[in-house]
C-alpha positions as CSV (number, residue, x, y, z in Angstrom):
1,X,139.5,83.1,51.2
2,X,139.9,83.6,47.5
3,X,139.1,81.5,45.0
4,X,142.9,80.7,44.0
5,X,143.4,77.0,42.3
6,X,144.7,74.2,44.8
7,X,147.9,73.5,41.8
8,X,149.4,76.1,39.4
9,X,149.8,74.1,36.5
10,X,152.2,76.3,35.1
11,X,154.2,76.2,37.7
12,X,154.3,72.6,38.1
13,X,154.4,72.3,34.3
14,X,157.6,74.7,34.6
15,X,158.9,72.3,37.5
16,X,158.5,69.0,35.4
17,X,160.8,71.0,32.7
18,X,163.5,71.7,34.6
19,X,163.5,68.4,37.4
20,X,162.7,66.0,34.5
21,X,163.9,62.8,35.9
22,X,163.7,63.9,39.3
23,X,160.5,65.5,38.9
24,X,159.0,62.7,40.5
25,X,161.2,62.7,43.5
26,X,160.7,66.1,44.2
27,X,157.2,65.7,44.2
28,X,157.3,62.7,46.5
29,X,159.7,64.4,49.1
30,X,157.3,67.9,49.1
31,X,154.3,65.8,50.1
32,X,156.3,63.9,52.7
33,X,157.6,67.0,54.0
34,X,154.0,68.6,54.3
35,X,153.2,65.6,56.0
36,X,155.5,66.7,58.9
37,X,155.3,69.9,59.1
38,X,151.9,69.6,59.2
39,X,152.8,67.2,62.2
40,X,154.9,70.2,63.7
41,X,152.5,72.5,63.2
42,X,149.9,70.3,65.4
43,X,152.1,70.2,68.2
44,X,153.6,73.9,68.5
45,X,149.8,74.5,68.2
46,X,149.3,72.0,71.2
47,X,152.1,73.4,72.7
48,X,151.1,76.9,72.9
49,X,154.3,77.6,71.1
50,X,153.1,80.9,69.0
51,X,157.3,81.4,67.8
52,X,157.8,78.2,66.5
53,X,153.7,78.1,64.9
54,X,154.9,80.7,63.2
55,X,158.4,79.6,62.1
56,X,156.8,76.1,60.7
57,X,153.7,77.7,59.0
58,X,156.3,79.7,57.2
59,X,158.5,77.2,56.2
60,X,155.8,75.2,54.8
61,X,154.5,78.3,53.2
62,X,157.5,78.7,51.0
63,X,157.6,75.0,50.3
64,X,153.8,75.0,48.9
65,X,155.0,78.7,46.7
66,X,157.9,76.0,45.4
67,X,155.5,73.2,44.5
68,X,153.2,75.4,42.9
69,X,150.0,74.9,46.0
70,X,149.0,78.6,46.0
71,X,146.1,78.2,47.8
72,X,147.8,75.8,50.3
73,X,150.5,78.8,50.8
74,X,148.0,81.1,51.5
75,X,146.2,78.9,54.9
76,X,149.8,79.1,55.7
77,X,150.3,82.3,55.6
78,X,147.7,82.7,57.8
79,X,149.0,80.5,60.4
80,X,152.4,82.0,60.2
81,X,150.4,85.5,60.7
82,X,148.7,84.2,63.6
83,X,151.8,82.8,65.1
84,X,153.9,86.3,64.6
85,X,150.8,88.0,66.5
86,X,151.1,84.9,69.0
87,X,147.1,84.0,68.9
88,X,146.9,80.5,68.3
89,X,143.0,80.8,69.2
90,X,142.4,79.6,65.4
91,X,144.9,77.4,65.5
92,X,142.7,74.2,65.2
93,X,140.9,76.0,62.4
94,X,143.9,77.0,60.6
95,X,145.3,73.8,60.9
96,X,141.9,71.7,59.9
97,X,142.0,74.4,56.5
98,X,145.4,73.6,55.8
99,X,144.8,69.8,56.2
100,X,141.7,69.5,54.1
101,X,143.6,71.7,51.4
102,X,146.6,69.5,51.4
103,X,144.4,66.6,51.1
104,X,143.2,67.5,47.7
105,X,147.0,68.8,46.5
106,X,147.6,65.0,47.4
107,X,145.5,64.2,45.0
108,X,145.6,65.9,42.6
109,X,149.8,65.5,42.6
110,X,149.6,61.7,42.8
111,X,147.0,62.0,39.8
112,X,149.7,63.7,38.2
113,X,152.5,61.7,39.2
114,X,150.2,58.3,37.6
115,X,149.8,60.3,34.6
116,X,153.4,60.7,33.8
117,X,153.5,64.4,35.3
């Protein structure tokens, strides 16, 4: 895994400028959505459904890119590729990596919100 930053603070600053008062709502929506996507990713892995696994990972990757979470997006890309290759043998490791990275993102974004963006 490359050493990309957990959060792209420049991207977040741009989002805050664009979203203004809606920024907090955007961040909270992302955090809630991310939890739902992780649950869906786990379900797809449990159901041994590589197509759904790839679809959820792809969608999650997009939201991570939009919010400025490049490392999390990279982990989602790995999961997406695995699903497209119909290889879920590493799904538990991938989901664990996604959950761990999301935990870091969640903490950093909450601190950002507490400090007024």
